[in-house]
TIZAMAR-301856 format. One record per residue (C-alpha): x, y, z; residue in three letters; residue number from 1. Coordinates in Angstrom, 2 decimals, decimal comma. Layout:
BEGIN
      px      py      pz residuo num
       X       Y       Z     ALA NUM
...
//
This chain:
BEGIN
      px      py      pz residuo num
   -3,19  -59,06  -24,36     UNK   1
   -0,49  -58,59  -21,46     UNK   2
    0,59  -55,38  -20,40     UNK   3
    4,13  -53,74  -22,55     UNK   4
    6,40  -54,24  -19,55     UNK   5
    5,34  -57,80  -18,81     UNK   6
    7,24  -58,29  -22,39     UNK   7
   10,63  -57,63  -20,46     UNK   8
   12,52  -59,90  -18,66     UNK   9
   14,77  -58,69  -15,54     UNK  10
   18,31  -58,99  -17,69     UNK  11
   16,70  -56,00  -19,98     UNK  12
   15,61  -53,86  -16,98     UNK  13
   18,80  -54,32  -15,82     UNK  14
   20,18  -53,29  -18,73     UNK  15
   17,85  -50,39  -19,22     UNK  16
   18,45  -48,85  -15,23     UNK  17
   21,95  -49,38  -15,74     UNK  18
   22,00  -47,27  -19,12     UNK  19
   19,59  -45,09  -17,21     UNK  20
   21,49  -44,51  -14,57     UNK  21
   24,96  -43,71  -16,87     UNK  22
   22,66  -41,28  -18,77     UNK  23
   21,26  -39,08  -15,88     UNK  24
   25,47  -38,82  -14,59     UNK  25
   26,29  -37,54  -18,14     UNK  26
   23,57  -34,85  -17,91     UNK  27
   24,70  -34,09  -14,21     UNK  28
   28,25  -33,50  -15,01     UNK  29
   27,49  -32,06  -18,69     UNK  30
   25,02  -29,50  -17,64     UNK  31
   26,39  -27,38  -14,90     UNK  32
   28,95  -25,46  -16,89     UNK  33
   25,56  -23,80  -17,88     UNK  34
   24,83  -22,81  -13,99     UNK  35
   28,16  -21,29  -13,01     UNK  36
   28,56  -19,24  -16,34     UNK  37
   28,23  -15,90  -14,08     UNK  38
   30,70  -17,21  -11,67     UNK  39
   33,21  -18,37  -14,70     UNK  40
   32,72  -15,00  -15,98     UNK  41
   33,59  -13,19  -12,76     UNK  42
   36,41  -15,56  -11,96     UNK  43
   38,39  -15,38  -14,96     UNK  44
   37,13  -11,74  -16,29     UNK  45
   35,54  -13,16  -19,35     UNK  46
   32,68  -11,90  -21,11     UNK  47
   29,01  -13,67  -21,31     UNK  48
   29,96  -14,81  -25,14     UNK  49
   33,37  -15,82  -24,14     UNK  50
   32,36  -17,65  -21,53     UNK  51
   29,60  -19,18  -23,86     UNK  52
   32,44  -20,60  -25,41     UNK  53
   32,79  -23,06  -22,78     UNK  54
   29,57  -24,66  -23,27     UNK  55
   30,31  -25,12  -26,83     UNK  56
   33,76  -26,43  -26,05     UNK  57
   32,43  -29,88  -24,99     UNK  58
   30,76  -29,92  -28,38     UNK  59
   34,10  -29,65  -30,41     UNK  60
   35,20  -32,85  -29,80     UNK  61
   31,69  -34,85  -29,46     UNK  62
   32,13  -35,82  -32,96     UNK  63
   35,37  -37,90  -32,06     UNK  64
   33,80  -39,29  -29,01     UNK  65
   30,79  -40,76  -30,76     UNK  66
   33,29  -42,00  -34,17     UNK  67
   35,79  -43,62  -31,70     UNK  68
   33,56  -45,01  -28,52     UNK  69
   30,79  -45,57  -31,01     UNK  70
   33,44  -47,88  -33,15     UNK  71
   34,37  -49,30  -29,88     UNK  72
   30,76  -50,48  -29,45     UNK  73
   30,44  -52,01  -32,95     UNK  74
   33,68  -54,07  -32,54     UNK  75
   33,59  -55,09  -28,80     UNK  76
   30,03  -54,90  -27,75     UNK  77
   27,68  -51,99  -25,97     UNK  78
   28,89  -52,40  -22,62     UNK  79
   32,26  -52,07  -22,58     UNK  80
   31,73  -48,86  -24,92     UNK  81
   29,20  -47,57  -22,19     UNK  82
   31,63  -48,29  -19,28     UNK  83
   34,28  -46,21  -21,28     UNK  84
   32,08  -43,40  -21,97     UNK  85
   31,27  -42,86  -18,01     UNK  86
   34,73  -42,94  -16,97     UNK  87
   35,77  -40,63  -19,52     UNK  88
   33,17  -37,64  -18,81     UNK  89
   33,33  -38,24  -15,03     UNK  90
   37,12  -37,46  -15,11     UNK  91
   36,78  -34,52  -17,64     UNK  92
   34,42  -33,12  -15,09     UNK  93
   36,54  -34,04  -12,02     UNK  94
   39,41  -31,73  -13,88     UNK  95
   37,50  -28,74  -14,42     UNK  96
   37,46  -28,38  -10,70     UNK  97
   41,04  -27,90  -11,10     UNK  98
   41,28  -25,37  -14,18     UNK  99
   43,64  -22,23  -13,45     UNK 100
   42,32  -20,36  -16,53     UNK 101
   40,48  -20,48  -19,72     UNK 102
   42,07  -22,48  -22,37     UNK 103
   42,54  -25,05  -19,38     UNK 104
   38,74  -24,80  -18,76     UNK 105
   38,38  -25,44  -22,39     UNK 106
   40,68  -28,32  -22,85     UNK 107
   38,99  -30,02  -19,95     UNK 108
   35,37  -29,62  -21,32     UNK 109
   36,49  -31,17  -24,60     UNK 110
   37,42  -34,58  -22,69     UNK 111
   34,17  -34,22  -21,28     UNK 112
   32,63  -33,87  -24,41     UNK 113
   34,68  -36,84  -25,54     UNK 114
   32,87  -38,78  -22,83     UNK 115
   28,94  -37,74  -23,27     UNK 116
   29,35  -38,53  -27,11     UNK 117
   29,89  -41,77  -26,25     UNK 118
   27,72  -41,98  -23,79     UNK 119
   24,72  -41,25  -26,40     UNK 120
   25,49  -43,62  -28,83     UNK 121
   26,43  -46,52  -26,57     UNK 122
   23,73  -46,41  -23,98     UNK 123
   20,77  -45,66  -26,43     UNK 124
   22,35  -48,72  -28,92     UNK 125
   22,53  -50,83  -25,58     UNK 126
   18,96  -50,38  -24,62     UNK 127
   17,86  -50,62  -28,41     UNK 128
   18,94  -53,68  -28,65     UNK 129
   18,23  -55,49  -25,60     UNK 130
   14,43  -54,38  -25,52     UNK 131
   12,06  -55,79  -28,06     UNK 132
   11,59  -54,00  -31,55     UNK 133
    8,01  -52,91  -30,93     UNK 134
    9,19  -51,08  -27,58     UNK 135
   12,07  -49,54  -28,82     UNK 136
   10,49  -45,71  -29,12     UNK 137
    9,72  -46,12  -25,42     UNK 138
   13,09  -47,68  -24,69     UNK 139
   15,05  -44,28  -26,03     UNK 140
   12,28  -41,99  -25,02     UNK 141
   12,41  -43,75  -21,35     UNK 142
   16,55  -43,53  -21,31     UNK 143
   16,18  -39,72  -22,55     UNK 144
   14,56  -38,60  -19,61     UNK 145
   17,33  -39,78  -17,55     UNK 146
   19,16  -36,67  -18,70     UNK 147
   17,04  -33,81  -17,64     UNK 148
   16,69  -35,60  -14,09     UNK 149
   20,75  -35,35  -13,95     UNK 150
   19,88  -31,41  -14,95     UNK 151
   17,51  -31,35  -11,81     UNK 152
   19,97  -32,73   -9,69     UNK 153
   22,63  -30,46  -11,04     UNK 154
   20,44  -27,38  -10,41     UNK 155
   19,88  -28,67   -6,31     UNK 156
   23,43  -29,49   -6,11     UNK 157
   24,35  -25,91   -7,55     UNK 158
   22,01  -24,32   -4,53     UNK 159
   23,30  -26,52   -2,25     UNK 160
   27,25  -26,21   -3,15     UNK 161
   28,13  -23,17   -4,88     UNK 162
   26,67  -20,56   -2,67     UNK 163
   29,01  -21,97    0,22     UNK 164
   31,90  -23,73   -1,48     UNK 165
   32,21  -22,53   -4,65     UNK 166
   31,90  -23,32   -8,47     UNK 167
   35,06  -25,99   -8,20     UNK 168
   33,16  -28,01   -5,67     UNK 169
   30,11  -28,74   -8,26     UNK 170
   32,83  -30,59  -10,73     UNK 171
   34,87  -32,29   -8,60     UNK 172
   31,33  -33,93   -7,44     UNK 173
   30,94  -35,03  -10,70     UNK 174
   33,82  -37,85  -10,24     UNK 175
   31,09  -39,82   -8,82     UNK 176
   30,36  -41,69  -11,86     UNK 177
   33,13  -43,60  -12,04     UNK 178
   31,96  -45,91   -9,11     UNK 179
   29,01  -46,67  -11,01     UNK 180
   31,21  -47,82  -14,13     UNK 181
   33,17  -50,17  -12,10     UNK 182
   30,13  -51,41  -10,64     UNK 183
   28,40  -51,89  -14,21     UNK 184
   31,23  -53,92  -15,49     UNK 185
   30,64  -56,46  -12,67     UNK 186
   27,36  -56,85  -13,15     UNK 187
   25,51  -56,40  -16,95     UNK 188
   24,79  -58,47  -19,50     UNK 189
   25,69  -57,40  -23,25     UNK 190
   22,93  -56,37  -25,82     UNK 191
   21,04  -59,19  -27,71     UNK 192
   21,16  -57,61  -31,66     UNK 193
   24,86  -56,98  -31,15     UNK 194
   25,95  -60,70  -29,38     UNK 195
   23,94  -62,79  -32,25     UNK 196
   25,04  -60,96  -34,97     UNK 197
   28,57  -59,84  -34,19     UNK 198
   29,64  -60,93  -30,95     UNK 199
   28,73  -64,55  -32,20     UNK 200
   31,38  -64,49  -34,39     UNK 201
   29,67  -64,22  -37,31     UNK 202
   31,04  -62,91  -40,54     UNK 203
   31,37  -59,54  -41,73     UNK 204
   32,72  -56,11  -41,22     UNK 205
   31,92  -53,56  -38,62     UNK 206
   32,54  -50,06  -38,29     UNK 207
   36,11  -50,92  -36,57     UNK 208
   37,11  -52,61  -39,60     UNK 209
   37,05  -49,37  -41,78     UNK 210
   38,10  -46,95  -39,48     UNK 211
   41,51  -49,07  -38,82     UNK 212
   42,15  -49,69  -42,25     UNK 213
   45,82  -49,21  -42,51     UNK 214
   45,68  -47,90  -46,15     UNK 215
   43,50  -44,98  -45,03     UNK 216
   44,65  -44,75  -41,16     UNK 217
   47,64  -42,03  -42,23     UNK 218
   44,40  -40,06  -43,96     UNK 219
   42,28  -40,31  -41,47     UNK 220
   44,80  -39,19  -38,85     UNK 221
   45,49  -36,13  -40,86     UNK 222
   41,49  -35,34  -41,32     UNK 223
   41,00  -35,83  -37,52     UNK 224
   43,83  -33,52  -36,35     UNK 225
   42,64  -30,89  -39,31     UNK 226
   39,16  -31,32  -38,12     UNK 227
   40,35  -30,56  -34,64     UNK 228
   41,92  -27,63  -35,32     UNK 229
   39,17  -25,94  -37,30     UNK 230
   36,82  -26,78  -34,44     UNK 231
   38,57  -25,04  -31,66     UNK 232
   39,44  -22,25  -33,90     UNK 233
   35,73  -21,42  -34,64     UNK 234
   34,47  -22,12  -31,34     UNK 235
   36,85  -20,30  -29,29     UNK 236
   36,71  -17,41  -31,24     UNK 237
   40,11  -17,22  -32,61     UNK 238
   38,72  -18,35  -36,29     UNK 239
   39,05  -14,28  -37,85     UNK 240
   38,81  -13,93  -41,32     UNK 241
   39,26  -17,34  -42,55     UNK 242
   35,94  -18,50  -40,43     UNK 243
   33,92  -19,64  -43,86     UNK 244
   37,24  -21,83  -44,87     UNK 245
   37,35  -23,83  -41,60     UNK 246
   33,67  -24,32  -41,78     UNK 247
   34,27  -26,03  -44,96     UNK 248
   36,92  -27,86  -44,16     UNK 249
   34,95  -29,34  -41,21     UNK 250
   32,03  -30,20  -43,46     UNK 251
   34,58  -32,38  -46,07     UNK 252
   36,00  -33,87  -42,83     UNK 253
   32,97  -34,95  -41,49     UNK 254
   31,76  -36,43  -45,04     UNK 255
   35,18  -38,33  -45,13     UNK 256
   34,10  -39,74  -41,93     UNK 257
   30,69  -40,64  -42,97     UNK 258
   31,57  -41,97  -46,30     UNK 259
   33,67  -44,54  -44,11     UNK 260
   31,26  -45,91  -41,49     UNK 261
   28,13  -45,63  -43,21     UNK 262
   29,36  -46,97  -47,03     UNK 263
   26,92  -46,35  -49,40     UNK 264
   24,55  -45,22  -46,94     UNK 265
   26,75  -41,82  -46,79     UNK 266
   23,95  -39,29  -47,99     UNK 267
   21,57  -40,66  -45,46     UNK 268
   24,10  -39,98  -42,73     UNK 269
   24,75  -36,35  -44,08     UNK 270
   20,84  -35,68  -43,89     UNK 271
   20,56  -36,78  -40,41     UNK 272
   23,69  -34,51  -38,89     UNK 273
   21,64  -31,56  -40,39     UNK 274
   18,67  -33,07  -39,04     UNK 275
   20,07  -33,27  -35,40     UNK 276
   22,07  -29,73  -35,94     UNK 277
   18,85  -28,13  -36,51     UNK 278
   17,27  -30,01  -33,26     UNK 279
   20,09  -28,38  -31,29     UNK 280
   19,56  -25,36  -32,59     UNK 281
   16,07  -25,02  -31,18     UNK 282
   16,92  -26,50  -28,04     UNK 283
   20,15  -25,42  -26,67     UNK 284
   19,90  -22,22  -26,93     UNK 285
   17,46  -22,43  -24,04     UNK 286
   19,39  -25,31  -22,18     UNK 287
   22,69  -23,55  -22,30     UNK 288
   21,39  -19,53  -21,79     UNK 289
   18,31  -20,51  -19,27     UNK 290
   20,16  -20,39  -16,27     UNK 291
   22,12  -16,94  -17,37     UNK 292
   18,82  -15,50  -18,30     UNK 293
   17,13  -16,13  -15,02     UNK 294
   19,52  -14,74  -13,28     UNK 295
   20,44  -11,44  -15,09     UNK 296
   16,84  -11,16  -16,64     UNK 297
   14,57  -12,07  -14,01     UNK 298
   16,91  -11,64  -10,74     UNK 299
   16,29  -15,02   -9,66     UNK 300
   18,65  -16,05   -7,11     UNK 301
   20,20  -19,50   -6,48     UNK 302
   17,58  -21,10   -5,48     UNK 303
   14,72  -19,85   -7,35     UNK 304
   17,21  -20,91  -10,33     UNK 305
   17,24  -24,23   -9,33     UNK 306
   13,44  -24,35   -9,12     UNK 307
   13,10  -22,90  -12,49     UNK 308
   15,28  -25,67  -13,88     UNK 309
   13,78  -28,27  -11,84     UNK 310
   10,29  -27,58  -13,31     UNK 311
   11,93  -27,44  -16,90     UNK 312
   14,02  -30,63  -16,28     UNK 313
   10,97  -32,71  -15,09     UNK 314
    8,75  -31,35  -18,26     UNK 315
   11,66  -32,63  -20,10     UNK 316
   12,04  -36,12  -18,64     UNK 317
    8,22  -36,20  -18,33     UNK 318
    8,43  -35,35  -22,52     UNK 319
   10,83  -38,06  -23,30     UNK 320
    8,54  -40,73  -21,58     UNK 321
    5,29  -39,70  -23,19     UNK 322
    6,90  -39,69  -26,47     UNK 323
    8,09  -43,05  -26,22     UNK 324
    4,65  -44,58  -25,57     UNK 325
    2,83  -42,60  -28,02     UNK 326
    5,72  -43,21  -30,37     UNK 327
    5,16  -46,91  -30,16     UNK 328
    1,81  -46,29  -31,18     UNK 329
    1,66  -43,95  -33,83     UNK 330
    4,90  -43,90  -35,33     UNK 331
    8,64  -42,10  -34,31     UNK 332
    8,15  -39,58  -37,00     UNK 333
    4,82  -38,34  -36,71     UNK 334
    4,95  -38,24  -33,15     UNK 335
    8,41  -36,29  -32,96     UNK 336
    6,56  -33,75  -35,58     UNK 337
    3,47  -33,38  -33,29     UNK 338
    5,23  -32,56  -30,28     UNK 339
    7,65  -29,93  -31,81     UNK 340
    4,29  -28,28  -33,42     UNK 341
    2,78  -28,26  -29,95     UNK 342
    5,63  -27,01  -28,40     UNK 343
    5,50  -23,52  -30,54     UNK 344
    2,21  -22,50  -28,39     UNK 345
    4,22  -22,17  -25,30     UNK 346
    7,59  -20,93  -26,45     UNK 347
    6,75  -17,19  -26,75     UNK 348
    4,82  -16,65  -23,77     UNK 349
    7,56  -18,65  -21,56     UNK 350
    9,67  -16,00  -22,44     UNK 351
    7,49  -13,07  -22,03     UNK 352
    6,84  -13,60  -18,57     UNK 353
    8,37  -10,81  -15,79     UNK 354
   10,25  -11,85  -12,35     UNK 355
    6,68  -11,86  -10,42     UNK 356
    5,33  -14,66  -12,10     UNK 357
    7,35  -17,45  -10,80     UNK 358
    4,80  -20,41  -10,66     UNK 359
    3,60  -19,34  -14,39     UNK 360
    7,54  -19,44  -15,51     UNK 361
    7,55  -22,84  -13,96     UNK 362
    4,38  -24,26  -15,12     UNK 363
    5,35  -22,43  -19,21     UNK 364
    9,01  -24,43  -18,68     UNK 365
    7,62  -27,47  -18,00     UNK 366
    5,28  -27,81  -20,96     UNK 367
    7,67  -26,09  -23,25     UNK 368
   10,68  -28,70  -22,55     UNK 369
    8,29  -31,46  -22,41     UNK 370
    7,06  -30,61  -25,96     UNK 371
    9,92  -29,74  -27,59     UNK 372
   13,43  -31,12  -25,62     UNK 373
   11,40  -33,78  -24,42     UNK 374
   10,16  -35,05  -27,89     UNK 375
   13,86  -35,57  -28,90     UNK 376
   13,81  -38,77  -26,57     UNK 377
   12,92  -40,23  -30,07     UNK 378
   16,20  -39,24  -31,88     UNK 379
   18,15  -42,30  -31,19     UNK 380
   15,44  -44,44  -32,60     UNK 381
   14,85  -42,12  -35,83     UNK 382
   18,60  -42,17  -36,28     UNK 383
   18,81  -46,07  -35,52     UNK 384
   16,46  -47,18  -37,91     UNK 385
   18,59  -45,86  -40,50     UNK 386
   21,50  -48,05  -39,99     UNK 387
   22,15  -52,07  -39,40     UNK 388
   23,52  -53,51  -36,32     UNK 389
   27,28  -53,88  -36,81     UNK 390
   27,54  -50,35  -37,64     UNK 391
   24,73  -48,66  -35,82     UNK 392
   26,43  -47,33  -32,46     UNK 393
   28,98  -45,58  -34,49     UNK 394
   27,07  -44,11  -37,77     UNK 395
   24,32  -43,17  -34,73     UNK 396
   27,16  -42,32  -31,82     UNK 397
   29,04  -40,05  -35,44     UNK 398
   25,82  -38,39  -37,13     UNK 399
   23,99  -37,58  -33,83     UNK 400
   27,18  -36,04  -32,43     UNK 401
   28,18  -34,16  -35,63     UNK 402
   24,82  -32,67  -35,77     UNK 403
   25,01  -31,96  -31,85     UNK 404
   27,72  -29,43  -32,98     UNK 405
   24,48  -27,01  -33,23     UNK 406
   24,52  -27,14  -29,45     UNK 407
   28,18  -25,59  -29,94     UNK 408
   26,55  -22,74  -32,14     UNK 409
   23,42  -22,21  -30,16     UNK 410
   24,83  -20,48  -26,90     UNK 411
   27,40  -18,61  -29,12     UNK 412
   24,18  -17,61  -31,38     UNK 413
   21,55  -16,90  -28,46     UNK 414
   24,35  -14,22  -27,11     UNK 415
   25,00  -12,71  -30,59     UNK 416
   21,16  -12,35  -31,05     UNK 417
   20,53  -11,05  -27,38     UNK 418
   23,11   -8,45  -27,90     UNK 419
   20,39   -6,88  -30,15     UNK 420
   17,20   -8,39  -29,05     UNK 421
   17,57   -8,97  -25,44     UNK 422
   18,06  -12,59  -23,93     UNK 423
   14,58  -13,43  -23,89     UNK 424
   13,17  -12,27  -27,02     UNK 425
   16,47  -14,02  -28,72     UNK 426
   15,75  -17,38  -26,84     UNK 427
   11,95  -17,26  -27,69     UNK 428
   12,83  -16,53  -31,61     UNK 429
   15,58  -18,95  -32,36     UNK 430
   13,49  -21,76  -30,35     UNK 431
   10,57  -20,86  -32,53     UNK 432
   12,48  -20,89  -36,06     UNK 433
   14,42  -24,00  -35,61     UNK 434
   11,89  -26,30  -34,57     UNK 435
    9,76  -25,31  -37,74     UNK 436
   12,78  -26,11  -39,60     UNK 437
   13,23  -29,43  -37,77     UNK 438
   10,03  -30,55  -38,12     UNK 439
   10,19  -29,98  -41,82     UNK 440
   13,30  -32,15  -41,76     UNK 441
   11,79  -34,81  -39,96     UNK 442
    8,06  -35,03  -41,12     UNK 443
    9,69  -34,81  -44,92     UNK 444
   12,45  -37,70  -43,62     UNK 445
   15,00  -35,40  -45,23     UNK 446
   17,59  -38,16  -44,56     UNK 447
   15,80  -41,33  -46,29     UNK 448
   15,03  -39,09  -49,38     UNK 449
   18,79  -38,02  -49,79     UNK 450
   19,39  -42,04  -49,57     UNK 451
   16,93  -42,81  -52,14     UNK 452
   18,42  -40,24  -54,67     UNK 453
   21,78  -41,83  -54,17     UNK 454
   20,99  -44,87  -54,61     UNK 455
   19,10  -43,87  -58,00     UNK 456
   22,28  -41,87  -58,66     UNK 457
   24,64  -45,30  -58,54     UNK 458
   21,77  -46,80  -60,55     UNK 459
   22,15  -44,72  -63,56     UNK 460
   25,63  -44,60  -63,66     UNK 461
   25,81  -48,39  -63,62     UNK 462
   23,36  -48,51  -66,43     UNK 463
   25,29  -45,96  -69,06     UNK 464
   28,35  -48,16  -67,68     UNK 465
//
């Protein structure tokens, strides 16, 4: 039997390489805000909780980026959607370097979130639909290994740039992906599945058809404005006593859009949003607040922080690749749940060590990120399997990035819990509890179960009618 890599032609490797590079730069641009939270806190006179909302700001817009750029990918192809996403997040990152106060930086981070959301959905569908079906866990696992490599490069860049030149130069460096996008536009083929099923001109509607329906357009605009307003108020800390109302409006708005793009599969979409939300809640307290923990609790200098984040990022990357290989052998869900449960062995020891155990901290972070965040390399495959090609990019992008609001909640939740029990214990307990919950949701395949309940309900109504 030929080894798996011989089943891929030069064009398929080219697609993967381009998507991998785009996602690497995505990781670089997105994560640099977490590296400079302490510098931003000092420059703009912010508390840790307020500074953490700048991490959350990019998540506020991700639902819209995943929806709009995903619909673009369903209608015009995966390649143009990926290129547009790269340009958007690169420009947003560069603008962050020109921020003059908290709110200007918040707005520029919102722009980054739009592009990052589109990059996740378009890149993952682009690679999955270009590779053979039997290798698609590898496709997404290998692809998502690029993100932590981008975070490693960001950590190294932080060590080289910020001490001597200041935090603004780190953001300005983030404009480089634009030049990569220009190269990609000239050299890449389209995804095979999309080209055959949609690009060839066959009949049938896409997600863009539903979103551009003229009769629903006024309602969609109103819902989008309400959603954006509520999310900004919630995650900037200005919701006040109306906090529950804003959350309820967001849930209703997300379901409205979910019904439009997923049709009768909307209960599945809601289940996936919940699953991804919990996945971000277990991983993002660590990803967003780990640099702050290393600097404030363990008193690491810039070089030591960069080294620790390098080992964490390499573990994340290695875990994504390993999860892809194992997933193709034993199945997506079984591999995902197994990785999550294994990560529980390492989560508390990783945050129980003092500043003198530097090498052991590196090792534990490597293994912890490999088994927890690394396993999430299977998420695009897990989500994408629930939707057909014509709506896959928008459905995957939207459900994933609505769920990604857990990443906006995570640093705020981590900061609040840390105020009571300390940052290290807060990161450990949040990661452990929410890892168990996510493992249950995936292991029991709650989204598919909701879909079956919805179909059964429709059959009963038809029979009664």
